[in-house]
VMD Tcl script that builds the backbone (N, CA, C; Angstrom):
set m [mol new atoms 471]
animate dup $m
set s [atomselect $m all]
$s set {name element resname resid chain x y z} {
  {N N MET 1 A -143.175 -27.472 42.505}
  {CA C MET 1 A -142.258 -28.489 42.048}
  {C C MET 1 A -141.072 -28.581 43.005}
  {N N LEU 2 A -140.706 -27.436 43.566}
  {CA C LEU 2 A -139.626 -27.462 44.527}
  {C C LEU 2 A -140.036 -28.182 45.805}
  {N N VAL 3 A -141.292 -28.030 46.205}
  {CA C VAL 3 A -141.775 -28.690 47.412}
  {C C VAL 3 A -141.849 -30.187 47.202}
  {N N LEU 4 A -142.342 -30.607 46.043}
  {CA C LEU 4 A -142.487 -32.027 45.759}
  {C C LEU 4 A -141.166 -32.674 45.378}
  {N N GLY 5 A -140.253 -31.856 44.949}
  {CA C GLY 5 A -138.983 -32.396 44.502}
  {C C GLY 5 A -139.157 -33.051 43.160}
  {N N LEU 6 A -138.241 -33.863 42.846}
  {CA C LEU 6 A -138.282 -34.525 41.551}
  {C C LEU 6 A -139.283 -35.666 41.507}
  {N N SER 7 A -139.842 -36.043 42.645}
  {CA C SER 7 A -140.788 -37.158 42.650}
  {C C SER 7 A -142.080 -36.815 41.934}
  {N N GLY 8 A -142.416 -35.542 41.847}
  {CA C GLY 8 A -143.637 -35.124 41.175}
  {C C GLY 8 A -143.494 -35.060 39.658}
  {N N VAL 9 A -142.317 -35.232 39.143}
  {CA C VAL 9 A -142.087 -35.154 37.708}
  {C C VAL 9 A -142.053 -36.557 37.149}
  {N N ARG 10 A -142.850 -36.786 36.188}
  {CA C ARG 10 A -142.887 -38.108 35.560}
  {C C ARG 10 A -142.196 -38.036 34.210}
  {N N SER 11 A -141.422 -38.999 33.908}
  {CA C SER 11 A -140.788 -39.049 32.600}
  {C C SER 11 A -141.569 -39.975 31.690}
  {N N THR 12 A -141.574 -39.629 30.427}
  {CA C THR 12 A -142.237 -40.481 29.444}
  {C C THR 12 A -141.284 -40.726 28.293}
  {N N MET 13 A -141.482 -41.766 27.611}
  {CA C MET 13 A -140.713 -42.089 26.428}
  {C C MET 13 A -141.634 -41.819 25.248}
  {N N ALA 14 A -141.346 -40.740 24.505}
  {CA C ALA 14 A -142.197 -40.385 23.376}
  {C C ALA 14 A -141.399 -40.572 22.091}
  {N N GLY 15 A -142.057 -40.855 21.031}
  {CA C GLY 15 A -141.432 -41.011 19.735}
  {C C GLY 15 A -142.491 -41.229 18.682}
  {N N TRP 16 A -142.099 -41.100 17.450}
  {CA C TRP 16 A -143.050 -41.347 16.384}
  {C C TRP 16 A -142.316 -41.805 15.137}
  {N N THR 17 A -142.989 -42.497 14.333}
  {CA C THR 17 A -142.474 -42.912 13.031}
  {C C THR 17 A -143.593 -42.753 12.028}
  {N N ASP 18 A -143.187 -42.572 10.773}
  {CA C ASP 18 A -144.165 -42.414 9.701}
  {C C ASP 18 A -143.590 -43.074 8.471}
  {N N SER 19 A -144.368 -43.816 7.780}
  {CA C SER 19 A -143.882 -44.530 6.600}
  {C C SER 19 A -144.131 -43.776 5.296}
  {N N GLU 20 A -144.769 -42.618 5.362}
  {CA C GLU 20 A -145.027 -41.854 4.147}
  {C C GLU 20 A -143.778 -41.091 3.726}
  {N N GLU 21 A -143.593 -40.950 2.408}
  {CA C GLU 21 A -142.478 -40.197 1.861}
  {C C GLU 21 A -143.016 -39.149 0.896}
  {N N ALA 22 A -142.273 -38.112 0.744}
  {CA C ALA 22 A -142.644 -37.077 -0.216}
  {C C ALA 22 A -141.399 -36.642 -0.958}
  {N N TRP 23 A -141.561 -36.304 -2.241}
  {CA C TRP 23 A -140.457 -35.774 -3.029}
  {C C TRP 23 A -141.032 -34.895 -4.125}
  {N N ALA 24 A -140.214 -34.038 -4.613}
  {CA C ALA 24 A -140.644 -33.131 -5.668}
  {C C ALA 24 A -139.447 -32.824 -6.546}
  {N N GLU 25 A -139.722 -32.384 -7.737}
  {CA C GLU 25 A -138.653 -31.925 -8.616}
  {C C GLU 25 A -139.151 -30.706 -9.362}
  {N N PHE 26 A -138.217 -29.890 -9.763}
  {CA C PHE 26 A -138.562 -28.713 -10.544}
  {C C PHE 26 A -137.460 -28.508 -11.569}
  {N N ALA 27 A -137.792 -27.759 -12.581}
  {CA C ALA 27 A -136.813 -27.472 -13.628}
  {C C ALA 27 A -136.904 -26.001 -13.984}
  {N N ALA 28 A -135.773 -25.406 -14.144}
  {CA C ALA 28 A -135.728 -24.019 -14.593}
  {C C ALA 28 A -135.991 -24.005 -16.095}
  {N N PRO 29 A -136.668 -22.994 -16.563}
  {CA C PRO 29 A -136.929 -22.942 -18.000}
  {C C PRO 29 A -135.639 -22.736 -18.791}
  {N N THR 30 A -135.583 -23.339 -19.943}
  {CA C THR 30 A -134.470 -23.115 -20.859}
  {C C THR 30 A -134.962 -22.149 -21.925}
  {N N ILE 31 A -134.344 -21.001 -21.972}
  {CA C ILE 31 A -134.738 -19.979 -22.934}
  {C C ILE 31 A -133.839 -20.125 -24.157}
  {N N PRO 32 A -134.434 -20.399 -25.326}
  {CA C PRO 32 A -133.592 -20.525 -26.515}
  {C C PRO 32 A -132.981 -19.183 -26.893}
  {N N GLY 33 A -131.751 -19.217 -27.307}
  {CA C GLY 33 A -131.053 -17.988 -27.661}
  {C C GLY 33 A -131.087 -17.715 -29.144}
  {N N PRO 34 A -130.782 -16.492 -29.523}
  {CA C PRO 34 A -130.629 -16.183 -30.942}
  {C C PRO 34 A -129.389 -16.887 -31.483}
  {N N THR 35 A -129.331 -17.059 -32.786}
  {CA C THR 35 A -128.165 -17.687 -33.407}
  {C C THR 35 A -127.586 -16.754 -34.465}
  {N N LEU 36 A -126.286 -16.789 -34.594}
  {CA C LEU 36 A -125.616 -16.024 -35.643}
  {C C LEU 36 A -125.732 -16.821 -36.932}
  {N N THR 37 A -126.100 -16.150 -38.019}
  {CA C THR 37 A -126.343 -16.858 -39.274}
  {C C THR 37 A -125.218 -16.697 -40.287}
  {N N GLU 38 A -124.406 -15.651 -40.138}
  {CA C GLU 38 A -123.280 -15.390 -41.043}
  {C C GLU 38 A -122.168 -14.741 -40.225}
  {N N PRO 39 A -120.947 -14.753 -40.737}
  {CA C PRO 39 A -119.878 -14.026 -40.039}
  {C C PRO 39 A -120.192 -12.527 -40.002}
  {N N CYS 40 A -119.915 -11.899 -38.880}
  {CA C CYS 40 A -120.132 -10.461 -38.777}
  {C C CYS 40 A -119.129 -9.738 -39.680}
  {N N GLU 41 A -119.411 -8.476 -39.942}
  {CA C GLU 41 A -118.539 -7.686 -40.806}
  {C C GLU 41 A -118.246 -6.346 -40.153}
  {N N PHE 42 A -117.021 -5.877 -40.319}
  {CA C PHE 42 A -116.643 -4.545 -39.864}
  {C C PHE 42 A -116.580 -3.657 -41.082}
  {N N ASP 43 A -117.400 -2.613 -41.099}
  {CA C ASP 43 A -117.413 -1.638 -42.194}
  {C C ASP 43 A -116.708 -0.386 -41.698}
  {N N PRO 44 A -115.518 -0.051 -42.235}
  {CA C PRO 44 A -114.748 1.074 -41.716}
  {C C PRO 44 A -115.313 2.444 -42.068}
  {N N GLY 45 A -116.329 2.512 -42.917}
  {CA C GLY 45 A -116.841 3.818 -43.339}
  {C C GLY 45 A -115.774 4.547 -44.133}
  {N N PHE 46 A -115.808 5.866 -44.083}
  {CA C PHE 46 A -114.799 6.667 -44.775}
  {C C PHE 46 A -113.835 7.212 -43.734}
  {N N LEU 47 A -112.641 6.653 -43.694}
  {CA C LEU 47 A -111.607 7.028 -42.724}
  {C C LEU 47 A -112.128 6.962 -41.284}
  {N N GLY 48 A -112.978 5.983 -41.046}
  {CA C GLY 48 A -113.514 5.776 -39.699}
  {C C GLY 48 A -114.828 6.467 -39.423}
  {N N VAL 49 A -115.194 7.451 -40.251}
  {CA C VAL 49 A -116.471 8.141 -40.062}
  {C C VAL 49 A -117.575 7.235 -40.602}
  {N N GLY 50 A -118.544 6.932 -39.774}
  {CA C GLY 50 A -119.627 6.042 -40.175}
  {C C GLY 50 A -119.273 4.573 -40.055}
  {N N ALA 51 A -118.178 4.253 -39.382}
  {CA C ALA 51 A -117.788 2.846 -39.205}
  {C C ALA 51 A -118.837 2.128 -38.366}
  {N N GLU 52 A -119.065 0.856 -38.686}
  {CA C GLU 52 A -120.052 0.067 -37.960}
  {C C GLU 52 A -119.736 -1.419 -38.033}
  {N N VAL 53 A -120.329 -2.137 -37.117}
  {CA C VAL 53 A -120.247 -3.599 -37.107}
  {C C VAL 53 A -121.599 -4.121 -37.552}
  {N N GLU 54 A -121.610 -5.007 -38.554}
  {CA C GLU 54 A -122.858 -5.603 -39.031}
  {C C GLU 54 A -122.933 -7.036 -38.510}
  {N N ILE 55 A -124.051 -7.341 -37.841}
  {CA C ILE 55 A -124.241 -8.651 -37.227}
  {C C ILE 55 A -125.452 -9.309 -37.867}
  {N N TYR 56 A -125.291 -10.562 -38.279}
  {CA C TYR 56 A -126.338 -11.316 -38.960}
  {C C TYR 56 A -126.801 -12.417 -38.013}
  {N N TRP 57 A -128.094 -12.413 -37.691}
  {CA C TRP 57 A -128.576 -13.334 -36.676}
  {C C TRP 57 A -130.038 -13.703 -36.901}
  {N N GLN 58 A -130.506 -14.672 -36.103}
  {CA C GLN 58 A -131.876 -15.174 -36.233}
  {C C GLN 58 A -132.512 -15.307 -34.858}
  {N N LEU 59 A -133.789 -14.922 -34.783}
  {CA C LEU 59 A -134.574 -15.088 -33.556}
  {C C LEU 59 A -134.955 -16.553 -33.366}
  {N N PRO 60 A -135.070 -17.011 -32.113}
  {CA C PRO 60 A -135.620 -18.356 -31.907}
  {C C PRO 60 A -137.128 -18.328 -32.151}
  {N N THR 61 A -137.691 -19.444 -32.504}
  {CA C THR 61 A -139.118 -19.560 -32.784}
  {C C THR 61 A -139.930 -19.132 -31.565}
  {N N GLY 62 A -140.967 -18.344 -31.806}
  {CA C GLY 62 A -141.867 -17.920 -30.748}
  {C C GLY 62 A -141.476 -16.624 -30.064}
  {N N TYR 63 A -140.384 -16.000 -30.471}
  {CA C TYR 63 A -139.941 -14.749 -29.853}
  {C C TYR 63 A -139.950 -13.634 -30.882}
  {N N GLN 64 A -140.020 -12.400 -30.378}
  {CA C GLN 64 A -140.057 -11.219 -31.231}
  {C C GLN 64 A -138.852 -10.338 -30.943}
  {N N LEU 65 A -138.638 -9.367 -31.780}
  {CA C LEU 65 A -137.519 -8.439 -31.620}
  {C C LEU 65 A -137.570 -7.724 -30.265}
  {N N ASP 66 A -138.777 -7.503 -29.750}
  {CA C ASP 66 A -138.928 -6.857 -28.443}
  {C C ASP 66 A -138.354 -7.700 -27.303}
  {N N ASP 67 A -138.179 -9.000 -27.524}
  {CA C ASP 67 A -137.659 -9.902 -26.497}
  {C C ASP 67 A -136.135 -9.928 -26.449}
  {N N ILE 68 A -135.486 -9.194 -27.351}
  {CA C ILE 68 A -134.024 -9.233 -27.454}
  {C C ILE 68 A -133.393 -8.075 -26.686}
  {N N ALA 69 A -132.348 -8.396 -25.949}
  {CA C ALA 69 A -131.525 -7.378 -25.279}
  {C C ALA 69 A -130.157 -7.397 -25.941}
  {N N VAL 70 A -129.561 -6.218 -26.100}
  {CA C VAL 70 A -128.213 -6.112 -26.650}
  {C C VAL 70 A -127.316 -5.643 -25.516}
  {N N GLU 71 A -126.247 -6.386 -25.286}
  {CA C GLU 71 A -125.320 -6.040 -24.221}
  {C C GLU 71 A -123.909 -5.988 -24.784}
  {N N ALA 72 A -123.048 -5.289 -24.089}
  {CA C ALA 72 A -121.664 -5.129 -24.543}
  {C C ALA 72 A -120.716 -5.295 -23.369}
  {N N SER 73 A -119.493 -5.683 -23.698}
  {CA C SER 73 A -118.463 -5.883 -22.690}
  {C C SER 73 A -117.107 -5.708 -23.339}
  {N N THR 74 A -116.201 -5.050 -22.635}
  {CA C THR 74 A -114.828 -4.997 -23.126}
  {C C THR 74 A -114.147 -6.296 -22.744}
  {N N SER 75 A -113.226 -6.739 -23.564}
  {CA C SER 75 A -112.505 -7.962 -23.240}
  {C C SER 75 A -111.556 -7.669 -22.097}
  {N N GLY 76 A -111.295 -8.674 -21.313}
  {CA C GLY 76 A -110.351 -8.493 -20.221}
  {C C GLY 76 A -110.867 -9.067 -18.931}
  {N N LEU 77 A -110.024 -9.095 -17.959}
  {CA C LEU 77 A -110.323 -9.661 -16.661}
  {C C LEU 77 A -111.458 -8.899 -15.987}
  {N N GLY 78 A -112.451 -9.630 -15.510}
  {CA C GLY 78 A -113.556 -9.012 -14.792}
  {C C GLY 78 A -114.560 -8.320 -15.680}
  {N N SER 79 A -114.472 -8.514 -16.963}
  {CA C SER 79 A -115.374 -7.872 -17.905}
  {C C SER 79 A -116.770 -8.494 -17.790}
  {N N VAL 80 A -117.786 -7.655 -17.717}
  {CA C VAL 80 A -119.158 -8.118 -17.562}
  {C C VAL 80 A -120.018 -7.512 -18.660}
  {N N LEU 81 A -120.948 -8.305 -19.179}
  {CA C LEU 81 A -121.880 -7.781 -20.167}
  {C C LEU 81 A -122.808 -6.765 -19.500}
  {N N ALA 82 A -123.043 -5.659 -20.170}
  {CA C ALA 82 A -123.923 -4.605 -19.657}
  {C C ALA 82 A -124.722 -4.053 -20.828}
  {N N PRO 83 A -125.906 -3.492 -20.577}
  {CA C PRO 83 A -126.699 -2.940 -21.680}
  {C C PRO 83 A -125.900 -1.919 -22.491}
  {N N LEU 84 A -126.077 -1.975 -23.793}
  {CA C LEU 84 A -125.399 -1.041 -24.694}
  {C C LEU 84 A -126.238 0.228 -24.742}
  {N N THR 85 A -125.753 1.287 -24.109}
  {CA C THR 85 A -126.525 2.523 -24.023}
  {C C THR 85 A -126.407 3.331 -25.309}
  {N N GLY 86 A -127.430 4.108 -25.584}
  {CA C GLY 86 A -127.438 4.953 -26.780}
  {C C GLY 86 A -127.702 4.169 -28.048}
  {N N PHE 87 A -128.233 2.969 -27.909}
  {CA C PHE 87 A -128.459 2.097 -29.063}
  {C C PHE 87 A -129.908 1.665 -29.065}
  {N N ASN 88 A -130.544 1.690 -30.240}
  {CA C ASN 88 A -131.922 1.254 -30.382}
  {C C ASN 88 A -131.954 0.072 -31.341}
  {N N LEU 89 A -132.226 -1.091 -30.807}
  {CA C LEU 89 A -132.242 -2.316 -31.623}
  {C C LEU 89 A -133.258 -2.216 -32.758}
  {N N GLN 90 A -134.435 -1.677 -32.464}
  {CA C GLN 90 A -135.491 -1.592 -33.478}
  {C C GLN 90 A -135.053 -0.780 -34.696}
  {N N SER 91 A -134.444 0.376 -34.462}
  {CA C SER 91 A -134.092 1.249 -35.589}
  {C C SER 91 A -132.789 0.834 -36.274}
  {N N ASN 92 A -131.969 0.032 -35.641}
  {CA C ASN 92 A -130.706 -0.395 -36.237}
  {C C ASN 92 A -130.760 -1.812 -36.787}
  {N N THR 93 A -131.957 -2.400 -36.827}
  {CA C THR 93 A -132.101 -3.789 -37.279}
  {C C THR 93 A -133.042 -3.857 -38.464}
  {N N THR 94 A -132.645 -4.646 -39.451}
  {CA C THR 94 A -133.450 -4.861 -40.649}
  {C C THR 94 A -133.781 -6.341 -40.757}
  {N N SER 95 A -135.048 -6.639 -41.006}
  {CA C SER 95 A -135.455 -8.031 -41.212}
  {C C SER 95 A -135.052 -8.452 -42.621}
  {N N THR 96 A -134.437 -9.610 -42.722}
  {CA C THR 96 A -134.055 -10.135 -44.037}
  {C C THR 96 A -134.920 -11.325 -44.434}
  {N N GLY 97 A -135.988 -11.578 -43.684}
  {CA C GLY 97 A -136.934 -12.651 -43.974}
  {C C GLY 97 A -136.630 -13.917 -43.192}
  {N N ASN 98 A -137.646 -14.757 -43.015}
  {CA C ASN 98 A -137.538 -16.037 -42.319}
  {C C ASN 98 A -136.983 -15.904 -40.903}
  {N N GLY 99 A -137.301 -14.802 -40.226}
  {CA C GLY 99 A -136.859 -14.603 -38.848}
  {C C GLY 99 A -135.397 -14.234 -38.703}
  {N N THR 100 A -134.751 -13.870 -39.815}
  {CA C THR 100 A -133.342 -13.467 -39.746}
  {C C THR 100 A -133.234 -11.945 -39.833}
  {N N TYR 101 A -132.163 -11.421 -39.239}
  {CA C TYR 101 A -131.992 -9.974 -39.143}
  {C C TYR 101 A -130.546 -9.573 -39.384}
  {N N THR 102 A -130.378 -8.322 -39.780}
  {CA C THR 102 A -129.066 -7.686 -39.834}
  {C C THR 102 A -129.131 -6.476 -38.909}
  {N N THR 103 A -128.202 -6.417 -37.969}
  {CA C THR 103 A -128.145 -5.293 -37.032}
  {C C THR 103 A -126.830 -4.560 -37.226}
  {N N GLU 104 A -126.924 -3.248 -37.343}
  {CA C GLU 104 A -125.740 -2.407 -37.512}
  {C C GLU 104 A -125.482 -1.655 -36.210}
  {N N VAL 105 A -124.280 -1.855 -35.648}
  {CA C VAL 105 A -123.889 -1.166 -34.417}
  {C C VAL 105 A -122.821 -0.142 -34.782}
  {N N PRO 106 A -123.160 1.147 -34.727}
  {CA C PRO 106 A -122.172 2.184 -35.060}
  {C C PRO 106 A -121.002 2.161 -34.083}
  {N N THR 107 A -119.792 2.264 -34.595}
  {CA C THR 107 A -118.626 2.175 -33.713}
  {C C THR 107 A -118.470 3.398 -32.827}
  {N N HIS 108 A -119.126 4.527 -33.146}
  {CA C HIS 108 A -119.029 5.672 -32.233}
  {C C HIS 108 A -119.670 5.353 -30.886}
  {N N LEU 109 A -120.633 4.414 -30.870}
  {CA C LEU 109 A -121.216 3.975 -29.599}
  {C C LEU 109 A -120.212 3.159 -28.801}
  {N N LEU 110 A -119.305 2.514 -29.516}
  {CA C LEU 110 A -118.345 1.644 -28.868}
  {C C LEU 110 A -117.095 2.400 -28.450}
  {N N GLY 111 A -116.923 3.602 -28.973}
  {CA C GLY 111 A -115.698 4.357 -28.740}
  {C C GLY 111 A -115.372 4.583 -27.284}
  {N N GLY 112 A -116.388 4.793 -26.449}
  {CA C GLY 112 A -116.123 4.989 -25.036}
  {C C GLY 112 A -115.771 3.701 -24.327}
  {N N LEU 113 A -116.072 2.588 -24.952}
  {CA C LEU 113 A -115.817 1.307 -24.307}
  {C C LEU 113 A -114.510 0.675 -24.733}
  {N N ILE 114 A -114.046 0.990 -25.934}
  {CA C ILE 114 A -112.820 0.351 -26.396}
  {C C ILE 114 A -111.744 1.385 -26.671}
  {N N GLY 115 A -110.550 1.035 -26.297}
  {CA C GLY 115 A -109.404 1.875 -26.597}
  {C C GLY 115 A -108.682 1.293 -27.790}
  {N N LEU 116 A -107.547 1.841 -28.104}
  {CA C LEU 116 A -106.784 1.350 -29.245}
  {C C LEU 116 A -106.399 -0.107 -29.015}
  {N N GLY 117 A -106.775 -0.939 -29.935}
  {CA C GLY 117 A -106.378 -2.335 -29.899}
  {C C GLY 117 A -107.172 -3.228 -28.964}
  {N N SER 118 A -108.157 -2.700 -28.237}
  {CA C SER 118 A -108.932 -3.575 -27.355}
  {C C SER 118 A -110.206 -4.017 -28.057}
  {N N GLU 119 A -110.724 -5.150 -27.612}
  {CA C GLU 119 A -111.913 -5.718 -28.236}
  {C C GLU 119 A -113.155 -5.405 -27.427}
  {N N LEU 120 A -114.262 -5.426 -28.125}
  {CA C LEU 120 A -115.557 -5.272 -27.502}
  {C C LEU 120 A -116.409 -6.461 -27.897}
  {N N GLU 121 A -117.060 -7.077 -26.935}
  {CA C GLU 121 A -118.003 -8.159 -27.213}
  {C C GLU 121 A -119.395 -7.566 -27.265}
  {N N ILE 122 A -120.126 -7.874 -28.324}
  {CA C ILE 122 A -121.519 -7.455 -28.478}
  {C C ILE 122 A -122.341 -8.733 -28.454}
  {N N ALA 123 A -123.356 -8.767 -27.601}
  {CA C ALA 123 A -124.144 -9.985 -27.432}
  {C C ALA 123 A -125.635 -9.707 -27.565}
  {N N PHE 124 A -126.329 -10.638 -28.186}
  {CA C PHE 124 A -127.789 -10.617 -28.254}
  {C C PHE 124 A -128.297 -11.729 -27.351}
  {N N LEU 125 A -129.273 -11.407 -26.488}
  {CA C LEU 125 A -129.860 -12.379 -25.572}
  {C C LEU 125 A -131.373 -12.279 -25.650}
  {N N VAL 126 A -132.055 -13.408 -25.461}
  {CA C VAL 126 A -133.509 -13.388 -25.342}
  {C C VAL 126 A -133.831 -13.211 -23.864}
  {N N GLU 127 A -134.685 -12.230 -23.571}
  {CA C GLU 127 A -135.157 -12.019 -22.209}
  {C C GLU 127 A -136.602 -12.508 -22.113}
  {N N HIS 128 A -136.792 -13.562 -21.328}
  {CA C HIS 128 A -138.121 -14.136 -21.127}
  {C C HIS 128 A -138.878 -13.297 -20.102}
  {N N GLU 129 A -140.208 -13.307 -20.181}
  {CA C GLU 129 A -141.021 -12.526 -19.241}
  {C C GLU 129 A -140.794 -12.943 -17.794}
  {N N SER 130 A -140.278 -14.153 -17.566}
  {CA C SER 130 A -139.996 -14.632 -16.210}
  {C C SER 130 A -138.745 -13.987 -15.620}
  {N N GLY 131 A -137.969 -13.311 -16.463}
  {CA C GLY 131 A -136.718 -12.725 -16.013}
  {C C GLY 131 A -135.502 -13.555 -16.395}
  {N N TRP 132 A -135.721 -14.788 -16.824}
  {CA C TRP 132 A -134.618 -15.636 -17.259}
  {C C TRP 132 A -134.116 -15.139 -18.607}
  {N N GLN 133 A -132.820 -15.343 -18.851}
  {CA C GLN 133 A -132.213 -14.953 -20.122}
  {C C GLN 133 A -131.596 -16.169 -20.798}
  {N N SER 134 A -131.499 -16.078 -22.109}
  {CA C SER 134 A -130.863 -17.146 -22.884}
  {C C SER 134 A -129.350 -16.996 -22.837}
  {N N GLU 135 A -128.679 -17.975 -23.376}
  {CA C GLU 135 A -127.248 -17.848 -23.622}
  {C C GLU 135 A -127.081 -16.811 -24.734}
  {N N PRO 136 A -126.009 -16.036 -24.714}
  {CA C PRO 136 A -125.864 -14.980 -25.724}
  {C C PRO 136 A -125.349 -15.499 -27.064}
  {N N ALA 137 A -125.722 -14.800 -28.115}
  {CA C ALA 137 A -125.092 -14.948 -29.432}
  {C C ALA 137 A -124.158 -13.749 -29.522}
  {N N SER 138 A -122.843 -13.984 -29.592}
  {CA C SER 138 A -121.870 -12.909 -29.423}
  {C C SER 138 A -120.898 -12.767 -30.580}
  {N N VAL 139 A -120.472 -11.531 -30.778}
  {CA C VAL 139 A -119.394 -11.212 -31.717}
  {C C VAL 139 A -118.369 -10.359 -30.981}
  {N N ALA 140 A -117.147 -10.361 -31.475}
  {CA C ALA 140 A -116.093 -9.501 -30.925}
  {C C ALA 140 A -115.666 -8.550 -32.014}
  {N N SER 141 A -115.497 -7.294 -31.644}
  {CA C SER 141 A -115.123 -6.268 -32.609}
  {C C SER 141 A -113.944 -5.473 -32.082}
  {N N ASN 142 A -113.093 -5.063 -33.008}
  {CA C ASN 142 A -111.972 -4.187 -32.693}
  {C C ASN 142 A -112.038 -3.050 -33.689}
  {N N ALA 143 A -112.185 -1.828 -33.185}
  {CA C ALA 143 A -112.326 -0.673 -34.078}
  {C C ALA 143 A -111.016 -0.281 -34.746}
  {N N GLY 144 A -109.925 -0.910 -34.366}
  {CA C GLY 144 A -108.649 -0.611 -35.001}
  {C C GLY 144 A -108.062 0.702 -34.522}
  {N N LEU 145 A -107.166 1.208 -35.306}
  {CA C LEU 145 A -106.498 2.473 -34.967}
  {C C LEU 145 A -107.317 3.645 -35.478}
  {N N ILE 146 A -106.778 4.830 -35.381}
  {CA C ILE 146 A -107.456 6.030 -35.858}
  {C C ILE 146 A -107.843 5.849 -37.323}
  {N N GLY 147 A -109.072 6.235 -37.650}
  {CA C GLY 147 A -109.554 6.075 -39.017}
  {C C GLY 147 A -110.007 4.656 -39.299}
  {N N ALA 148 A -110.210 3.835 -38.261}
  {CA C ALA 148 A -110.672 2.450 -38.371}
  {C C ALA 148 A -109.695 1.554 -39.126}
  {N N ILE 149 A -108.424 1.960 -39.186}
  {CA C ILE 149 A -107.415 1.126 -39.851}
  {C C ILE 149 A -107.200 -0.122 -39.011}
  {N N GLY 150 A -107.363 -1.268 -39.633}
  {CA C GLY 150 A -107.174 -2.537 -38.935}
  {C C GLY 150 A -108.375 -3.006 -38.158}
  {N N GLY 151 A -109.519 -2.348 -38.312}
  {CA C GLY 151 A -110.735 -2.782 -37.611}
  {C C GLY 151 A -111.204 -4.135 -38.121}
  {N N ASN 152 A -111.796 -4.920 -37.235}
  {CA C ASN 152 A -112.282 -6.240 -37.637}
  {C C ASN 152 A -113.410 -6.691 -36.732}
  {N N CYS 153 A -113.972 -7.819 -37.081}
  {CA C CYS 153 A -115.072 -8.400 -36.337}
  {C C CYS 153 A -115.027 -9.910 -36.518}
  {N N ARG 154 A -115.394 -10.672 -35.483}
  {CA C ARG 154 A -115.463 -12.135 -35.601}
  {C C ARG 154 A -116.571 -12.655 -34.714}
  {N N ASN 155 A -117.235 -13.723 -35.175}
  {CA C ASN 155 A -118.285 -14.365 -34.398}
  {C C ASN 155 A -117.637 -15.168 -33.266}
  {N N LEU 156 A -118.239 -15.087 -32.074}
  {CA C LEU 156 A -117.766 -15.856 -30.947}
  {C C LEU 156 A -118.593 -17.114 -30.715}
  {N N THR 157 A -119.872 -17.086 -31.099}
  {CA C THR 157 A -120.735 -18.253 -30.896}
  {C C THR 157 A -121.302 -18.719 -32.212}
}
mol reanalyze $m
mol bondsrecalc $m
mol representation Tube
mol addrep $m
């Protein structure tokens, strides 16, 4: 090419057009969440011993108790829901018929998460086999002062 110089190089005008179009759409699955059926209740036990939060809720159609995850979060900046450790949903939940349940969360499980006067959010979520989760059904609880004095609970959703 150096010997021939640029005279040996031919230029061409190349281009193409195509009139075909393609498009696609997709949708993420919407996982129905559990619903709260009654206001939650704070049971102070006897001077705080045996205190618990009772949550009344319902499964969405087509899901089972095994599909539910229970998560907890302290209120405040940067607070994130995380699995509630030391808690067994199966053994702490009673079926009340028609897909509704009562779940009792002992406040001793919450003691490490909440200090005096701080709130704890407890949430139930449906976990789909795809890995997607529903919006949570949540309650907020405050264990109150020593001996569960002033403890309360309120539905958030």
